[in-house]
PyMOL Python script that loads the backbone (N, CA, C, O; Angstrom):
from pymol import cmd

cmd.read_pdbstr("""\
ATOM      1  N   UNK A   1      90.387  86.498  47.804  1.00  0.00           N
ATOM      2  CA  UNK A   1      91.306  86.270  46.691  1.00  0.00           C
ATOM      3  C   UNK A   1      90.570  85.961  45.377  1.00  0.00           C
ATOM      4  O   UNK A   1      91.191  85.540  44.401  1.00  0.00           O
ATOM      5  N   UNK A   2      89.270  86.168  45.358  1.00  0.00           N
ATOM      6  CA  UNK A   2      88.446  85.953  44.160  1.00  0.00           C
ATOM      7  C   UNK A   2      88.475  84.525  43.645  1.00  0.00           C
ATOM      8  O   UNK A   2      88.362  84.305  42.439  1.00  0.00           O
ATOM      9  N   UNK A   3      88.623  83.554  44.528  1.00  0.00           N
ATOM     10  CA  UNK A   3      88.565  82.169  44.065  1.00  0.00           C
ATOM     11  C   UNK A   3      87.921  81.286  45.129  1.00  0.00           C
ATOM     12  O   UNK A   3      87.879  81.641  46.307  1.00  0.00           O
ATOM     13  N   UNK A   4      87.422  80.137  44.698  1.00  0.00           N
ATOM     14  CA  UNK A   4      86.810  79.164  45.587  1.00  0.00           C
ATOM     15  C   UNK A   4      87.763  77.986  45.687  1.00  0.00           C
ATOM     16  O   UNK A   4      88.185  77.440  44.668  1.00  0.00           O
ATOM     17  N   UNK A   5      88.105  77.589  46.909  1.00  0.00           N
ATOM     18  CA  UNK A   5      88.929  76.407  47.130  1.00  0.00           C
ATOM     19  C   UNK A   5      87.979  75.227  47.294  1.00  0.00           C
ATOM     20  O   UNK A   5      87.224  75.172  48.265  1.00  0.00           O
ATOM     21  N   UNK A   6      88.009  74.296  46.370  1.00  0.00           N
ATOM     22  CA  UNK A   6      87.033  73.213  46.334  1.00  0.00           C
ATOM     23  C   UNK A   6      87.397  72.021  47.203  1.00  0.00           C
ATOM     24  O   UNK A   6      86.562  71.138  47.399  1.00  0.00           O
ATOM     25  N   UNK A   7      88.605  71.964  47.727  1.00  0.00           N
ATOM     26  CA  UNK A   7      89.023  70.782  48.469  1.00  0.00           C
ATOM     27  C   UNK A   7      89.391  69.676  47.496  1.00  0.00           C
ATOM     28  O   UNK A   7      89.209  69.813  46.286  1.00  0.00           O
ATOM     29  N   UNK A   8      89.900  68.599  48.023  1.00  0.00           N
ATOM     30  CA  UNK A   8      90.349  67.511  47.149  1.00  0.00           C
ATOM     31  C   UNK A   8      89.209  66.539  46.876  1.00  0.00           C
ATOM     32  O   UNK A   8      88.543  66.070  47.799  1.00  0.00           O
ATOM     33  N   UNK A   9      88.997  66.245  45.615  1.00  0.00           N
ATOM     34  CA  UNK A   9      88.017  65.246  45.206  1.00  0.00           C
ATOM     35  C   UNK A   9      86.580  65.570  45.557  1.00  0.00           C
ATOM     36  O   UNK A   9      85.761  64.661  45.691  1.00  0.00           O
ATOM     37  N   UNK A  10      86.254  66.843  45.709  1.00  0.00           N
ATOM     38  CA  UNK A  10      84.900  67.194  46.140  1.00  0.00           C
ATOM     39  C   UNK A  10      83.886  67.156  44.997  1.00  0.00           C
ATOM     40  O   UNK A  10      82.692  66.997  45.252  1.00  0.00           O
ATOM     41  N   UNK A  11      84.324  67.296  43.756  1.00  0.00           N
ATOM     42  CA  UNK A  11      83.399  67.327  42.629  1.00  0.00           C
ATOM     43  C   UNK A  11      82.615  68.623  42.522  1.00  0.00           C
ATOM     44  O   UNK A  11      81.633  68.683  41.783  1.00  0.00           O
ATOM     45  N   UNK A  12      83.026  69.666  43.243  1.00  0.00           N
ATOM     46  CA  UNK A  12      82.296  70.935  43.234  1.00  0.00           C
ATOM     47  C   UNK A  12      82.785  71.917  42.173  1.00  0.00           C
ATOM     48  O   UNK A  12      82.184  72.978  42.002  1.00  0.00           O
ATOM     49  N   UNK A  13      83.843  71.596  41.468  1.00  0.00           N
ATOM     50  CA  UNK A  13      84.456  72.554  40.546  1.00  0.00           C
ATOM     51  C   UNK A  13      83.459  73.146  39.557  1.00  0.00           C
ATOM     52  O   UNK A  13      83.540  74.335  39.251  1.00  0.00           O
ATOM     53  N   UNK A  14      82.530  72.357  39.055  1.00  0.00           N
ATOM     54  CA  UNK A  14      81.579  72.853  38.058  1.00  0.00           C
ATOM     55  C   UNK A  14      80.263  73.293  38.689  1.00  0.00           C
ATOM     56  O   UNK A  14      79.365  73.744  37.977  1.00  0.00           O
ATOM     57  N   UNK A  15      80.126  73.171  40.017  1.00  0.00           N
ATOM     58  CA  UNK A  15      78.842  73.430  40.653  1.00  0.00           C
ATOM     59  C   UNK A  15      78.873  74.545  41.691  1.00  0.00           C
ATOM     60  O   UNK A  15      77.816  74.938  42.186  1.00  0.00           O
ATOM     61  N   UNK A  16      80.045  75.068  42.039  1.00  0.00           N
ATOM     62  CA  UNK A  16      80.153  76.144  43.031  1.00  0.00           C
ATOM     63  C   UNK A  16      80.610  77.421  42.342  1.00  0.00           C
ATOM     64  O   UNK A  16      81.650  77.449  41.685  1.00  0.00           O
ATOM     65  N   UNK A  17      79.816  78.478  42.501  1.00  0.00           N
ATOM     66  CA  UNK A  17      80.155  79.756  41.885  1.00  0.00           C
ATOM     67  C   UNK A  17      79.807  80.883  42.854  1.00  0.00           C
ATOM     68  O   UNK A  17      78.974  80.708  43.744  1.00  0.00           O
ATOM     69  N   UNK A  18      80.436  82.022  42.682  1.00  0.00           N
ATOM     70  CA  UNK A  18      80.074  83.195  43.452  1.00  0.00           C
ATOM     71  C   UNK A  18      78.701  83.680  42.996  1.00  0.00           C
ATOM     72  O   UNK A  18      78.393  83.632  41.806  1.00  0.00           O
ATOM     73  N   UNK A  19      77.876  84.145  43.928  1.00  0.00           N
ATOM     74  CA  UNK A  19      76.560  84.676  43.593  1.00  0.00           C
ATOM     75  C   UNK A  19      76.712  85.965  42.792  1.00  0.00           C
ATOM     76  O   UNK A  19      76.018  86.165  41.795  1.00  0.00           O
ATOM     77  N   UNK A  20      77.619  86.838  43.226  1.00  0.00           N
ATOM     78  CA  UNK A  20      77.919  88.076  42.501  1.00  0.00           C
ATOM     79  C   UNK A  20      79.189  87.848  41.678  1.00  0.00           C
ATOM     80  O   UNK A  20      80.105  87.156  42.121  1.00  0.00           O
ATOM     81  N   UNK A  21      79.236  88.421  40.507  1.00  0.00           N
ATOM     82  CA  UNK A  21      80.407  88.197  39.653  1.00  0.00           C
ATOM     83  C   UNK A  21      81.687  88.762  40.250  1.00  0.00           C
ATOM     84  O   UNK A  21      82.772  88.254  39.969  1.00  0.00           O
ATOM     85  N   UNK A  22      81.579  89.810  41.075  1.00  0.00           N
ATOM     86  CA  UNK A  22      82.754  90.413  41.696  1.00  0.00           C
ATOM     87  C   UNK A  22      82.609  90.371  43.224  1.00  0.00           C
ATOM     88  O   UNK A  22      81.995  91.267  43.803  1.00  0.00           O
ATOM     89  N   UNK A  23      83.166  89.342  43.889  1.00  0.00           N
ATOM     90  CA  UNK A  23      82.999  89.218  45.339  1.00  0.00           C
ATOM     91  C   UNK A  23      83.665  90.327  46.141  1.00  0.00           C
ATOM     92  O   UNK A  23      83.416  90.448  47.340  1.00  0.00           O
ATOM     93  N   UNK A  24      84.503  91.134  45.510  1.00  0.00           N
ATOM     94  CA  UNK A  24      85.128  92.236  46.248  1.00  0.00           C
ATOM     95  C   UNK A  24      84.130  93.350  46.545  1.00  0.00           C
ATOM     96  O   UNK A  24      84.448  94.286  47.279  1.00  0.00           O
ATOM     97  N   UNK A  25      82.931  93.257  45.982  1.00  0.00           N
ATOM     98  CA  UNK A  25      81.892  94.258  46.222  1.00  0.00           C
ATOM     99  C   UNK A  25      81.047  93.879  47.448  1.00  0.00           C
ATOM    100  O   UNK A  25      79.848  94.153  47.491  1.00  0.00           O
ATOM    101  N   UNK A  26      81.677  93.254  48.429  1.00  0.00           N
ATOM    102  CA  UNK A  26      81.098  92.965  49.739  1.00  0.00           C
ATOM    103  C   UNK A  26      80.079  91.840  49.764  1.00  0.00           C
ATOM    104  O   UNK A  26      79.336  91.728  50.740  1.00  0.00           O
ATOM    105  N   UNK A  27      80.007  91.007  48.745  1.00  0.00           N
ATOM    106  CA  UNK A  27      79.159  89.818  48.800  1.00  0.00           C
ATOM    107  C   UNK A  27      79.951  88.643  48.245  1.00  0.00           C
ATOM    108  O   UNK A  27      80.073  88.471  47.032  1.00  0.00           O
ATOM    109  N   UNK A  28      80.485  87.839  49.158  1.00  0.00           N
ATOM    110  CA  UNK A  28      81.283  86.684  48.746  1.00  0.00           C
ATOM    111  C   UNK A  28      80.480  85.390  48.865  1.00  0.00           C
ATOM    112  O   UNK A  28      81.050  84.309  49.012  1.00  0.00           O
ATOM    113  N   UNK A  29      79.154  85.509  48.801  1.00  0.00           N
ATOM    114  CA  UNK A  29      78.289  84.326  48.883  1.00  0.00           C
ATOM    115  C   UNK A  29      78.566  83.404  47.707  1.00  0.00           C
ATOM    116  O   UNK A  29      78.888  83.854  46.607  1.00  0.00           O
ATOM    117  N   UNK A  30      78.434  82.098  47.959  1.00  0.00           N
ATOM    118  CA  UNK A  30      78.579  81.138  46.867  1.00  0.00           C
ATOM    119  C   UNK A  30      77.285  80.354  46.712  1.00  0.00           C
ATOM    120  O   UNK A  30      76.504  80.208  47.652  1.00  0.00           O
ATOM    121  N   UNK A  31      77.088  79.867  45.526  1.00  0.00           N
ATOM    122  CA  UNK A  31      75.927  79.046  45.199  1.00  0.00           C
ATOM    123  C   UNK A  31      76.425  77.641  44.883  1.00  0.00           C
ATOM    124  O   UNK A  31      77.345  77.462  44.084  1.00  0.00           O
ATOM    125  N   UNK A  32      75.807  76.646  45.520  1.00  0.00           N
ATOM    126  CA  UNK A  32      76.115  75.244  45.221  1.00  0.00           C
ATOM    127  C   UNK A  32      74.963  74.699  44.381  1.00  0.00           C
ATOM    128  O   UNK A  32      73.834  74.597  44.861  1.00  0.00           O
ATOM    129  N   UNK A  33      75.244  74.356  43.147  1.00  0.00           N
ATOM    130  CA  UNK A  33      74.213  73.867  42.240  1.00  0.00           C
ATOM    131  C   UNK A  33      74.161  72.340  42.271  1.00  0.00           C
ATOM    132  O   UNK A  33      75.153  71.679  42.578  1.00  0.00           O
ATOM    133  N   UNK A  34      73.006  71.801  41.953  1.00  0.00           N
ATOM    134  CA  UNK A  34      72.817  70.357  41.811  1.00  0.00           C
ATOM    135  C   UNK A  34      73.353  69.610  43.038  1.00  0.00           C
ATOM    136  O   UNK A  34      74.218  68.742  42.919  1.00  0.00           O
ATOM    137  N   UNK A  35      72.829  69.961  44.215  1.00  0.00           N
ATOM    138  CA  UNK A  35      73.302  69.355  45.461  1.00  0.00           C
ATOM    139  C   UNK A  35      73.205  67.841  45.433  1.00  0.00           C
ATOM    140  O   UNK A  35      72.268  67.271  44.874  1.00  0.00           O
ATOM    141  N   UNK A  36      74.184  67.206  46.042  1.00  0.00           N
ATOM    142  CA  UNK A  36      74.241  65.749  46.139  1.00  0.00           C
ATOM    143  C   UNK A  36      74.500  65.374  47.590  1.00  0.00           C
ATOM    144  O   UNK A  36      75.040  66.171  48.358  1.00  0.00           O
ATOM    145  N   UNK A  37      74.114  64.161  47.962  1.00  0.00           N
ATOM    146  CA  UNK A  37      74.318  63.704  49.335  1.00  0.00           C
ATOM    147  C   UNK A  37      75.796  63.815  49.712  1.00  0.00           C
ATOM    148  O   UNK A  37      76.117  64.109  50.863  1.00  0.00           O
ATOM    149  N   UNK A  38      76.683  63.588  48.769  1.00  0.00           N
ATOM    150  CA  UNK A  38      78.126  63.657  49.044  1.00  0.00           C
ATOM    151  C   UNK A  38      78.601  65.085  49.335  1.00  0.00           C
ATOM    152  O   UNK A  38      79.736  65.268  49.775  1.00  0.00           O
ATOM    153  N   UNK A  39      77.762  66.097  49.099  1.00  0.00           N
ATOM    154  CA  UNK A  39      78.120  67.483  49.410  1.00  0.00           C
ATOM    155  C   UNK A  39      77.956  67.796  50.891  1.00  0.00           C
ATOM    156  O   UNK A  39      78.331  68.883  51.328  1.00  0.00           O
ATOM    157  N   UNK A  40      77.412  66.881  51.666  1.00  0.00           N
ATOM    158  CA  UNK A  40      77.271  67.078  53.104  1.00  0.00           C
ATOM    159  C   UNK A  40      78.643  67.330  53.709  1.00  0.00           C
ATOM    160  O   UNK A  40      79.598  66.611  53.416  1.00  0.00           O
ATOM    161  N   UNK A  41      78.739  68.351  54.552  1.00  0.00           N
ATOM    162  CA  UNK A  41      80.016  68.630  55.194  1.00  0.00           C
ATOM    163  C   UNK A  41      80.050  70.020  55.791  1.00  0.00           C
ATOM    164  O   UNK A  41      79.042  70.727  55.812  1.00  0.00           O
ATOM    165  N   UNK A  42      81.209  70.401  56.271  1.00  0.00           N
ATOM    166  CA  UNK A  42      81.420  71.721  56.841  1.00  0.00           C
ATOM    167  C   UNK A  42      82.079  72.598  55.787  1.00  0.00           C
ATOM    168  O   UNK A  42      83.119  72.248  55.230  1.00  0.00           O
ATOM    169  N   UNK A  43      81.459  73.740  55.524  1.00  0.00           N
ATOM    170  CA  UNK A  43      81.980  74.683  54.541  1.00  0.00           C
ATOM    171  C   UNK A  43      82.477  75.918  55.287  1.00  0.00           C
ATOM    172  O   UNK A  43      81.866  76.363  56.258  1.00  0.00           O
ATOM    173  N   UNK A  44      83.588  76.458  54.817  1.00  0.00           N
ATOM    174  CA  UNK A  44      84.190  77.605  55.468  1.00  0.00           C
ATOM    175  C   UNK A  44      84.253  78.767  54.489  1.00  0.00           C
ATOM    176  O   UNK A  44      84.727  78.627  53.361  1.00  0.00           O
ATOM    177  N   UNK A  45      83.768  79.913  54.943  1.00  0.00           N
ATOM    178  CA  UNK A  45      83.869  81.143  54.166  1.00  0.00           C
ATOM    179  C   UNK A  45      84.974  81.981  54.804  1.00  0.00           C
ATOM    180  O   UNK A  45      84.906  82.327  55.983  1.00  0.00           O
ATOM    181  N   UNK A  46      85.977  82.296  54.016  1.00  0.00           N
ATOM    182  CA  UNK A  46      87.115  83.072  54.517  1.00  0.00           C
ATOM    183  C   UNK A  46      87.239  84.319  53.646  1.00  0.00           C
ATOM    184  O   UNK A  46      87.590  84.239  52.469  1.00  0.00           O
ATOM    185  N   UNK A  47      86.947  85.468  54.244  1.00  0.00           N
ATOM    186  CA  UNK A  47      86.956  86.727  53.507  1.00  0.00           C
ATOM    187  C   UNK A  47      88.093  87.592  54.038  1.00  0.00           C
ATOM    188  O   UNK A  47      88.252  87.772  55.246  1.00  0.00           O
ATOM    189  N   UNK A  48      88.875  88.119  53.105  1.00  0.00           N
ATOM    190  CA  UNK A  48      90.018  88.941  53.496  1.00  0.00           C
ATOM    191  C   UNK A  48      89.915  90.291  52.801  1.00  0.00           C
ATOM    192  O   UNK A  48      89.998  90.376  51.576  1.00  0.00           O
ATOM    193  N   UNK A  49      89.734  91.331  53.580  1.00  0.00           N
ATOM    194  CA  UNK A  49      89.826  92.708  53.082  1.00  0.00           C
ATOM    195  C   UNK A  49      90.998  93.326  53.828  1.00  0.00           C
ATOM    196  O   UNK A  49      92.151  93.102  53.457  1.00  0.00           O
ATOM    197  N   UNK A  50      90.726  94.097  54.868  1.00  0.00           N
ATOM    198  CA  UNK A  50      91.796  94.629  55.719  1.00  0.00           C
ATOM    199  C   UNK A  50      92.192  93.591  56.766  1.00  0.00           C
ATOM    200  O   UNK A  50      93.356  93.492  57.152  1.00  0.00           O
ATOM    201  N   UNK A  51      91.209  92.827  57.214  1.00  0.00           N
ATOM    202  CA  UNK A  51      91.450  91.733  58.152  1.00  0.00           C
ATOM    203  C   UNK A  51      90.818  90.474  57.557  1.00  0.00           C
ATOM    204  O   UNK A  51      90.179  90.525  56.506  1.00  0.00           O
ATOM    205  N   UNK A  52      91.004  89.357  58.237  1.00  0.00           N
ATOM    206  CA  UNK A  52      90.442  88.090  57.770  1.00  0.00           C
ATOM    207  C   UNK A  52      89.252  87.730  58.655  1.00  0.00           C
ATOM    208  O   UNK A  52      89.356  87.739  59.881  1.00  0.00           O
ATOM    209  N   UNK A  53      88.134  87.416  58.030  1.00  0.00           N
ATOM    210  CA  UNK A  53      86.942  86.940  58.744  1.00  0.00           C
ATOM    211  C   UNK A  53      86.638  85.526  58.262  1.00  0.00           C
ATOM    212  O   UNK A  53      86.651  85.254  57.062  1.00  0.00           O
ATOM    213  N   UNK A  54      86.366  84.635  59.201  1.00  0.00           N
ATOM    214  CA  UNK A  54      86.093  83.234  58.861  1.00  0.00           C
ATOM    215  C   UNK A  54      84.767  82.828  59.486  1.00  0.00           C
ATOM    216  O   UNK A  54      84.491  83.129  60.647  1.00  0.00           O
ATOM    217  N   UNK A  55      83.957  82.144  58.701  1.00  0.00           N
ATOM    218  CA  UNK A  55      82.687  81.629  59.204  1.00  0.00           C
ATOM    219  C   UNK A  55      82.485  80.225  58.640  1.00  0.00           C
ATOM    220  O   UNK A  55      82.709  79.988  57.453  1.00  0.00           O
ATOM    221  N   UNK A  56      82.062  79.297  59.498  1.00  0.00           N
ATOM    222  CA  UNK A  56      81.812  77.925  59.053  1.00  0.00           C
ATOM    223  C   UNK A  56      80.319  77.639  59.069  1.00  0.00           C
ATOM    224  O   UNK A  56      79.588  78.101  59.945  1.00  0.00           O
ATOM    225  N   UNK A  57      79.882  76.866  58.080  1.00  0.00           N
ATOM    226  CA  UNK A  57      78.488  76.459  57.964  1.00  0.00           C
ATOM    227  C   UNK A  57      78.466  74.949  57.742  1.00  0.00           C
ATOM    228  O   UNK A  57      79.203  74.423  56.908  1.00  0.00           O
ATOM    229  N   UNK A  58      77.621  74.265  58.491  1.00  0.00           N
ATOM    230  CA  UNK A  58      77.451  72.826  58.307  1.00  0.00           C
ATOM    231  C   UNK A  58      76.267  72.612  57.373  1.00  0.00           C
ATOM    232  O   UNK A  58      75.161  73.078  57.647  1.00  0.00           O
ATOM    233  N   UNK A  59      76.503  71.906  56.266  1.00  0.00           N
ATOM    234  CA  UNK A  59      75.465  71.629  55.284  1.00  0.00           C
ATOM    235  C   UNK A  59      75.172  70.133  55.312  1.00  0.00           C
ATOM    236  O   UNK A  59      76.076  69.305  55.200  1.00  0.00           O
ATOM    237  N   UNK A  60      73.885  69.803  55.465  1.00  0.00           N
ATOM    238  CA  UNK A  60      73.465  68.402  55.441  1.00  0.00           C
ATOM    239  C   UNK A  60      72.494  68.221  54.279  1.00  0.00           C
ATOM    240  O   UNK A  60      71.428  68.836  54.249  1.00  0.00           O
ATOM    241  N   UNK A  61      72.868  67.379  53.331  1.00  0.00           N
ATOM    242  CA  UNK A  61      72.016  67.096  52.179  1.00  0.00           C
ATOM    243  C   UNK A  61      71.426  65.708  52.381  1.00  0.00           C
ATOM    244  O   UNK A  61      72.156  64.726  52.516  1.00  0.00           O
ATOM    245  N   UNK A  62      70.103  65.634  52.400  1.00  0.00           N
ATOM    246  CA  UNK A  62      69.443  64.355  52.594  1.00  0.00           C
ATOM    247  C   UNK A  62      68.892  63.855  51.274  1.00  0.00           C
ATOM    248  O   UNK A  62      68.573  64.636  50.377  1.00  0.00           O
ATOM    249  N   UNK A  63      68.786  62.537  51.170  1.00  0.00           N
ATOM    250  CA  UNK A  63      68.249  61.947  49.952  1.00  0.00           C
ATOM    251  C   UNK A  63      66.745  62.170  49.858  1.00  0.00           C
ATOM    252  O   UNK A  63      66.043  62.217  50.869  1.00  0.00           O
ATOM    253  N   UNK A  64      66.276  62.303  48.649  1.00  0.00           N
ATOM    254  CA  UNK A  64      64.851  62.393  48.407  1.00  0.00           C
ATOM    255  C   UNK A  64      64.251  61.018  48.718  1.00  0.00           C
ATOM    256  O   UNK A  64      64.772  60.001  48.262  1.00  0.00           O
ATOM    257  N   UNK A  65      63.157  60.981  49.491  1.00  0.00           N
ATOM    258  CA  UNK A  65      62.587  59.671  49.816  1.00  0.00           C
ATOM    259  C   UNK A  65      61.992  59.007  48.578  1.00  0.00           C
ATOM    260  O   UNK A  65      61.605  59.667  47.614  1.00  0.00           O
ATOM    261  N   UNK A  66      61.935  57.696  48.638  1.00  0.00           N
ATOM    262  CA  UNK A  66      61.332  56.937  47.548  1.00  0.00           C
ATOM    263  C   UNK A  66      59.825  57.198  47.540  1.00  0.00           C
ATOM    264  O   UNK A  66      59.262  57.647  48.538  1.00  0.00           O
ATOM    265  N   UNK A  67      59.187  56.919  46.426  1.00  0.00           N
ATOM    266  CA  UNK A  67      57.738  57.057  46.328  1.00  0.00           C
ATOM    267  C   UNK A  67      57.086  56.152  47.360  1.00  0.00           C
ATOM    268  O   UNK A  67      57.409  54.966  47.431  1.00  0.00           O
ATOM    269  N   UNK A  68      56.172  56.692  48.164  1.00  0.00           N
ATOM    270  CA  UNK A  68      55.574  55.864  49.211  1.00  0.00           C
ATOM    271  C   UNK A  68      54.637  54.806  48.638  1.00  0.00           C
ATOM    272  O   UNK A  68      54.031  54.985  47.582  1.00  0.00           O
ATOM    273  N   UNK A  69      54.540  53.709  49.363  1.00  0.00           N
ATOM    274  CA  UNK A  69      53.576  52.659  49.057  1.00  0.00           C
ATOM    275  C   UNK A  69      52.458  52.814  50.081  1.00  0.00           C
ATOM    276  O   UNK A  69      52.724  52.809  51.283  1.00  0.00           O
ATOM    277  N   UNK A  70      51.226  52.950  49.635  1.00  0.00           N
ATOM    278  CA  UNK A  70      50.101  53.176  50.545  1.00  0.00           C
ATOM    279  C   UNK A  70      49.024  52.121  50.325  1.00  0.00           C
ATOM    280  O   UNK A  70      48.844  51.613  49.218  1.00  0.00           O
ATOM    281  N   UNK A  71      48.313  51.805  51.401  1.00  0.00           N
ATOM    282  CA  UNK A  71      47.216  50.850  51.343  1.00  0.00           C
ATOM    283  C   UNK A  71      46.243  51.141  52.478  1.00  0.00           C
ATOM    284  O   UNK A  71      46.580  51.832  53.439  1.00  0.00           O
ATOM    285  N   UNK A  72      45.048  50.612  52.356  1.00  0.00           N
ATOM    286  CA  UNK A  72      44.041  50.807  53.395  1.00  0.00           C
ATOM    287  C   UNK A  72      43.831  49.507  54.146  1.00  0.00           C
ATOM    288  O   UNK A  72      44.007  48.417  53.601  1.00  0.00           O
ATOM    289  N   UNK A  73      43.455  49.643  55.398  1.00  0.00           N
ATOM    290  CA  UNK A  73      43.080  48.500  56.225  1.00  0.00           C
ATOM    291  C   UNK A  73      41.703  48.787  56.793  1.00  0.00           C
ATOM    292  O   UNK A  73      41.468  49.859  57.352  1.00  0.00           O
ATOM    293  N   UNK A  74      40.815  47.856  56.656  1.00  0.00           N
ATOM    294  CA  UNK A  74      39.433  48.023  57.113  1.00  0.00           C
ATOM    295  C   UNK A  74      38.499  48.049  55.924  1.00  0.00           C
ATOM    296  O   UNK A  74      38.912  48.270  54.786  1.00  0.00           O
ATOM    297  N   UNK A  75      37.230  47.818  56.213  1.00  0.00           N
ATOM    298  CA  UNK A  75      36.223  47.799  55.152  1.00  0.00           C
ATOM    299  C   UNK A  75      35.788  49.212  54.798  1.00  0.00           C
ATOM    300  O   UNK A  75      35.604  50.054  55.677  1.00  0.00           O
ATOM    301  N   UNK A  76      35.628  49.464  53.511  1.00  0.00           N
ATOM    302  CA  UNK A  76      35.191  50.765  53.033  1.00  0.00           C
ATOM    303  C   UNK A  76      33.666  50.842  53.118  1.00  0.00           C
ATOM    304  O   UNK A  76      32.971  50.695  52.113  1.00  0.00           O
ATOM    305  N   UNK A  77      33.161  51.072  54.320  1.00  0.00           N
ATOM    306  CA  UNK A  77      31.728  51.183  54.560  1.00  0.00           C
ATOM    307  C   UNK A  77      31.456  52.573  55.113  1.00  0.00           C
ATOM    308  O   UNK A  77      32.131  53.028  56.036  1.00  0.00           O
ATOM    309  N   UNK A  78      30.461  53.244  54.539  1.00  0.00           N
ATOM    310  CA  UNK A  78      30.134  54.594  54.986  1.00  0.00           C
ATOM    311  C   UNK A  78      29.860  54.594  56.482  1.00  0.00           C
ATOM    312  O   UNK A  78      29.082  53.783  56.986  1.00  0.00           O
ATOM    313  N   UNK A  79      30.511  55.515  57.185  1.00  0.00           N
ATOM    314  CA  UNK A  79      30.338  55.656  58.622  1.00  0.00           C
ATOM    315  C   UNK A  79      31.298  54.830  59.449  1.00  0.00           C
ATOM    316  O   UNK A  79      31.377  55.004  60.665  1.00  0.00           O
ATOM    317  N   UNK A  80      32.040  53.919  58.797  1.00  0.00           N
ATOM    318  CA  UNK A  80      33.012  53.122  59.558  1.00  0.00           C
ATOM    319  C   UNK A  80      34.397  53.749  59.443  1.00  0.00           C
ATOM    320  O   UNK A  80      34.613  54.675  58.660  1.00  0.00           O
ATOM    321  N   UNK A  81      35.318  53.233  60.227  1.00  0.00           N
ATOM    322  CA  UNK A  81      36.688  53.748  60.215  1.00  0.00           C
ATOM    323  C   UNK A  81      37.578  52.845  59.379  1.00  0.00           C
ATOM    324  O   UNK A  81      37.408  51.626  59.348  1.00  0.00           O
ATOM    325  N   UNK A  82      38.530  53.472  58.703  1.00  0.00           N
ATOM    326  CA  UNK A  82      39.567  52.706  58.010  1.00  0.00           C
ATOM    327  C   UNK A  82      40.912  53.294  58.403  1.00  0.00           C
ATOM    328  O   UNK A  82      40.998  54.388  58.961  1.00  0.00           O
ATOM    329  N   UNK A  83      41.937  52.553  58.105  1.00  0.00           N
ATOM    330  CA  UNK A  83      43.293  52.996  58.405  1.00  0.00           C
ATOM    331  C   UNK A  83      44.053  53.095  57.094  1.00  0.00           C
ATOM    332  O   UNK A  83      44.079  52.138  56.320  1.00  0.00           O
ATOM    333  N   UNK A  84      44.676  54.252  56.832  1.00  0.00           N
ATOM    334  CA  UNK A  84      45.507  54.445  55.640  1.00  0.00           C
ATOM    335  C   UNK A  84      46.947  54.336  56.085  1.00  0.00           C
ATOM    336  O   UNK A  84      47.410  55.125  56.908  1.00  0.00           O
ATOM    337  N   UNK A  85      47.648  53.375  55.554  1.00  0.00           N
ATOM    338  CA  UNK A  85      49.057  53.159  55.913  1.00  0.00           C
ATOM    339  C   UNK A  85      49.943  53.518  54.723  1.00  0.00           C
ATOM    340  O   UNK A  85      49.613  53.207  53.578  1.00  0.00           O
ATOM    341  N   UNK A  86      51.052  54.164  54.997  1.00  0.00           N
ATOM    342  CA  UNK A  86      52.018  54.498  53.966  1.00  0.00           C
ATOM    343  C   UNK A  86      53.417  54.158  54.471  1.00  0.00           C
ATOM    344  O   UNK A  86      53.711  54.270  55.661  1.00  0.00           O
ATOM    345  N   UNK A  87      54.261  53.745  53.551  1.00  0.00           N
ATOM    346  CA  UNK A  87      55.631  53.369  53.883  1.00  0.00           C
ATOM    347  C   UNK A  87      56.546  53.868  52.793  1.00  0.00           C
ATOM    348  O   UNK A  87      56.222  53.785  51.608  1.00  0.00           O
ATOM    349  N   UNK A  88      57.692  54.390  53.195  1.00  0.00           N
ATOM    350  CA  UNK A  88      58.693  54.839  52.231  1.00  0.00           C
ATOM    351  C   UNK A  88      60.067  54.468  52.767  1.00  0.00           C
ATOM    352  O   UNK A  88      60.321  54.560  53.969  1.00  0.00           O
ATOM    353  N   UNK A  89      60.943  54.052  51.878  1.00  0.00           N
ATOM    354  CA  UNK A  89      62.301  53.708  52.300  1.00  0.00           C
ATOM    355  C   UNK A  89      63.114  54.949  52.506  1.00  0.00           C
ATOM    356  O   UNK A  89      64.288  54.866  52.864  1.00  0.00           O
TER     357      UNK A  89
END
""", "prot")
cmd.dss("prot")
cmd.show_as("cartoon", "prot")
cmd.util.cbc("prot")
cmd.orient("prot")
């Protein structure tokens, strides 16, 4: 039907567009711009030409990890071993 149903309160209205300007030319792919963790969910593609075809895709958006904090344990002596520890939230 040449339109994207965004669902209620999804915030996708300005970020979801068809990849091709005319989806009737056999490519109804959509592009989700500026992904956010809240975009995680099940998306359904419903294409209707002569018949209706439906396909669901599960999208999981994960947060970017924080900058890691790193430190060494052990003496910095040539030929000895040290341990490099890193932690990120």
